[in-house]
Structures are given as C-alpha cells and as structure tokens.
Steps between C-alpha positions, in 0.01 A plus 500: 500500500167362621438685826312204633833322521649750743369337825641165382840657415519668838409177668764304294764754583425470869529119483819494294817390669703804623856563418700366803844579362741584784267337763584169661220248486498273797283184535291493821605173663573377154198564279248600764222304665344402167823360353548136409722432810467572872631843588853505652579159357811412291269433203332840529833687518645323201178543296494873564860542394450277197223738390754780490419687825785693657470335838268343759358614835500236769356476851795419718504359857762357733482157660598417857847385383540824288430356155336745256185364342243633254153470645220747554291395801642574842313220659510136370165338443609141496475223758720369779834685505398709197294756685573835663749770399727397220797648693445251784601201272833390357551449129508119547152508643367748246629312197274206593183712565211449271346832393304667223815693433840334481756648738802580287864508619587853383870444439440200276229669296701817438826325416315296234316805371803719467691231319254504212407868532816685604345846459205439730438679828303376801289706733460357856169601658623426853231354724585541877339275759661326796447393863875521567696804606417773251839666472678168461250386240541830294875469510497136398262581211698798379829305517352213303398736221842674504668157476289403202577832329874418553470210256686630192216381268235691704695801614320816394196299389304527825258769614333501839155645579342498845251683712743529794755777472713345777557200283589702194749700702660171607538395138659838421745461788613155375509590131427850378497365147177311541210729390238523781139606442230587756186297433223743590126540492491886518717674240552825682615321819713263296674779317571681824640196670704386207648849458573535874666167528694536165343194337506432126135520439140391582287207390124563484178385343456684170144610611633660822711759320395818320687707252610758754643238737673326215669832415594536864672162489726618225549845652639330809748291304310176560425211267141373455382141485127441454310170526142371444551554130317266261398586150582794277280758680677469832832462326432828321420666830830374646687640199325837540611512865858461399556158665855371491379144558161342442414180673272317262224244538456319174 
C-alpha cells in the first residue's frame, strides 16, 4: 500500500456513515431547519417518514382552548390578534394567523402520518409558556397528551420530553406507559434528576455529553436521546456515545 494514501483513508473512514443498527433515527421537526418544508409542518413530518426515518420530533404547545399544536416559537410574531404568547389564543384564531411557520393541528398531522407509517413514533418536545394559572395549565396540557395517546392508532407511539420535571411527573401519573425524558443542558444534573424522579431517560445536545456521562446514563438504567446531529461525523459521535435515539437534521 502507498503510505501516502493513509491520511486520505483515515479521513474517508471518519466521514463514512456509521452503523446505526438498533438506534432509532428521529427527524428534527421533520428534516431539520434546512429541509424542503417548514419544521413542524404536516409536509415536513410526512417527508421525514417517507425517507425511512423511525419517527419525528415535534415542538408541541397548547392553545387557550386546549388544542395541541406543533409550533416552535412561544411568542407569535404576527399582527393584530396574532401576537403574544401562543397559549393566549384559541385554535380558531391561530389557524388564520400568517407566519413564517405554519401552525399545525397536532392531532390531524399525527393521524394522517400514522395511517401511512404505522410503525412511526413521535417525540413531543413540550414548550411551556402561559399567563394563566400554572397548575391548571400543566394539568390541561398533560391531559391533552394523555388523551391523544389513548387513540388506538397512536397508543404507544408518543414520547414526551420537557425541561420541567413537574410536567413529566404529571404525564407519568396519567399514563405510566408514555416514556418521559428530561430535556437537559447539563448531563450530570440531568442524569441525577432523571434517576431521582424515575424518568425513562434524558435528551441532550450531542456535544454536551462525554463518554463517561454517557456510560452513567446507561448505568442508571436510563435511555439516551441526542440532538444537534447533522452529517456523518456527529452521527458517528452519537453512535459512539450509545444513543438510543438520534434526532437528525438533514
């Protein structure tokens, strides 16, 4: 072998697609911010599943009349009635709002998606923000998710991730069968909190987790979801960390 080829071979090996057998590949909002469709939209969800991904992560919020919608921003940037916290508006108002991102009715999107992709799963990245009574709001939100999970077509297909342990505990109390993940910025704190509160796992940026912490996730009986993964290098890192789910940006 020509030794001059070694650097190229090492580089090529590092760029090659890793073996993700046994790992669930989840589309971030569909196919990520650079996809062909707005994130969290019906079109983005269906496109991700059509490409063969195992599921989709969606930003989920609750309207003033307790309708679950897929939308990222907590505050609306429109005009007239379409401003302020999303939770302060009813679905009837929101459906008419003009925005850079379409506000999707979650039930409708998932029912259509699961019909054509019955094996898909859906991760709800729960966004909490309200001017109403906090406890009432949390209970309404949790009950809306539990009700959606009760749909026979979607039962067992929903995963919930959130930064607020109180909300995850509510989900557990309503339906212990829904996996709940602590969305965290610090791995060590996240592992401790998830273990203490008997959660199913943690969700964290792939670059905020080292090998020792990833081992601690498994040692504590937790599952690991990582995000901010785009391209084979970061995907390889996620595989090396032992991720159970990888949220992908295409």
